[in-house]
VOPAKOL-987886 format. One record per residue (C-alpha): residue in one letter; x, y, z. Coordinates in nm, 4 decimals. Layout:
VOPAKOL-987886
   r         px         py         pz
   a          X          Y          Z
...
END
This chain:
VOPAKOL-987886
   r         px         py         pz
   s     8.6411    -8.0189    -8.0628
   g     8.5381    -7.7897    -7.7758
   r     8.7343    -7.7743    -7.4324
   g     8.5642    -7.9625    -7.1687
   g     8.2951    -8.0983    -7.3944
   g     8.1301    -7.7562    -7.4281
   r     8.0654    -7.7189    -7.0678
   e     8.3259    -7.4537    -7.0189
   r     8.3492    -7.0975    -7.1771
   f     8.6483    -6.8664    -7.1806
   r     8.5777    -6.5395    -7.0346
   g     8.7918    -6.2599    -6.8993
   g     9.1195    -6.4702    -6.8956
   r     8.9677    -6.7672    -6.7317
   f     8.7472    -7.0609    -6.7974
   e     8.4039    -7.0706    -6.6417
   d     8.2285    -7.3951    -6.5661
   r     7.8686    -7.3489    -6.7005
   t     7.7501    -7.6700    -6.5360
   h     7.7829    -7.5101    -6.1845
   s     7.4632    -7.3372    -6.0923
   g     7.5422    -7.2499    -5.7367
   g     7.6654    -6.9390    -5.5612
   g     8.0254    -6.8592    -5.6287
   g     8.2213    -7.1669    -5.5411
   r     8.5170    -7.3048    -5.7321
   a     8.3940    -7.6603    -5.6870
   n     8.1167    -7.8494    -5.8420
   t     7.9673    -7.9195    -5.5075
   p     7.5881    -7.9133    -5.5330
   p     7.3775    -7.7052    -5.3032
   s     7.3290    -7.8588    -4.9687
   r     7.2654    -7.7791    -4.5980
   h     7.6496    -7.7620    -4.5371
   l     7.8469    -7.4471    -4.5900
   w     8.2278    -7.3723    -4.5809
   v     8.2814    -7.0206    -4.4646
   g     8.6171    -6.8745    -4.5348
   n     8.8246    -6.5705    -4.5332
   l     8.7346    -6.5233    -4.1594
   s     8.9262    -6.2600    -3.9456
   h     9.1488    -6.4353    -3.6915
   n     8.9869    -6.2120    -3.4181
   i     8.6298    -6.3161    -3.4972
   e     8.4303    -6.4912    -3.2073
   e     8.2045    -6.7844    -3.2852
   a     7.8933    -6.5912    -3.1564
   n     7.9616    -6.3061    -3.4071
   l     7.9838    -6.5616    -3.6851
   t     7.6812    -6.7680    -3.6087
   d     7.4593    -6.4695    -3.5296
   q     7.4863    -6.3733    -3.8989
   f     7.3716    -6.7148    -4.0160
   l     7.0969    -6.7678    -3.7515
   r     6.8994    -6.5015    -3.9240
   f     6.8352    -6.7370    -4.2075
   g     6.7205    -7.0351    -4.0065
   e     6.7986    -7.2967    -3.7560
   l     7.1536    -7.4363    -3.7279
   e     7.2299    -7.8047    -3.6932
   s     7.5863    -7.7568    -3.6120
   v     7.8872    -7.5178    -3.6386
   a     8.2484    -7.6303    -3.6496
   f     8.4586    -7.3393    -3.5549
   q     8.8146    -7.3014    -3.4057
   p     8.9303    -6.9682    -3.2916
   g     9.2408    -6.8407    -3.4941
   r     9.1361    -7.0423    -3.8085
   s     9.0289    -6.8607    -4.1240
   y     8.7323    -7.0805    -4.2074
   a     8.4334    -7.2562    -4.0425
   f     8.1649    -7.5033    -4.1316
   i     7.8013    -7.4181    -4.0779
   n     7.5298    -7.6756    -4.1166
   f     7.1691    -7.5742    -4.1459
   k     6.8740    -7.7976    -4.0744
   i     6.7137    -7.6988    -4.4022
   e     6.8892    -7.6591    -4.7353
   e     6.6914    -7.3599    -4.8532
   d     6.8064    -7.1635    -4.5501
   a     7.1784    -7.2573    -4.6328
   i     7.1135    -7.1366    -4.9887
   a     6.9493    -6.8075    -4.8776
   s     7.2236    -6.7245    -4.6297
   m     7.4865    -6.7977    -4.8887
   k     7.3318    -6.5633    -5.1436
   a     7.2846    -6.2843    -4.8787
   l     7.6220    -6.3200    -4.6984
   q     7.8570    -6.3868    -4.9944
   g     8.1129    -6.1049    -4.9602
   f     7.9477    -5.9642    -4.6570
   p     8.2188    -5.7768    -4.4401
   l     8.2477    -5.9440    -4.1087
   a     8.5244    -5.8155    -3.8586
   g     8.6730    -5.6436    -4.1581
   n     8.7009    -5.9359    -4.3951
   p     8.4454    -6.0184    -4.6772
   l     8.3016    -6.3669    -4.6231
   r     8.3625    -6.6408    -4.8793
   i     8.1033    -6.8987    -4.8814
   e     8.0846    -7.2304    -5.0632
   f     7.8734    -7.5518    -5.0448
   a     8.0489    -7.8118    -4.8559
   k     8.0234    -8.1861    -4.8871
   a     7.8346    -8.3408    -4.6033
END
């Protein structure tokens, strides 16, 4: 009688979901072109944020509001979003390490 049907494993004082094969998110959201970017400095400017992601490919849209600690970055190509997440996860931007997860469309 395994907990979670055998899809979870207890490790280091917490359960890990082994069904999630993505980059470091808490959710079971599958990889997509849509990224949630959190832990943003309240002093960051949109250009500083988007410049980091533009290195990986063309962006479809950016939803950013100054003073908020998160933004949504939408790539035109899913592989570019995945590459940016892998490269920028924990990247220090304006003094804060980025937290990136796949977002629902």
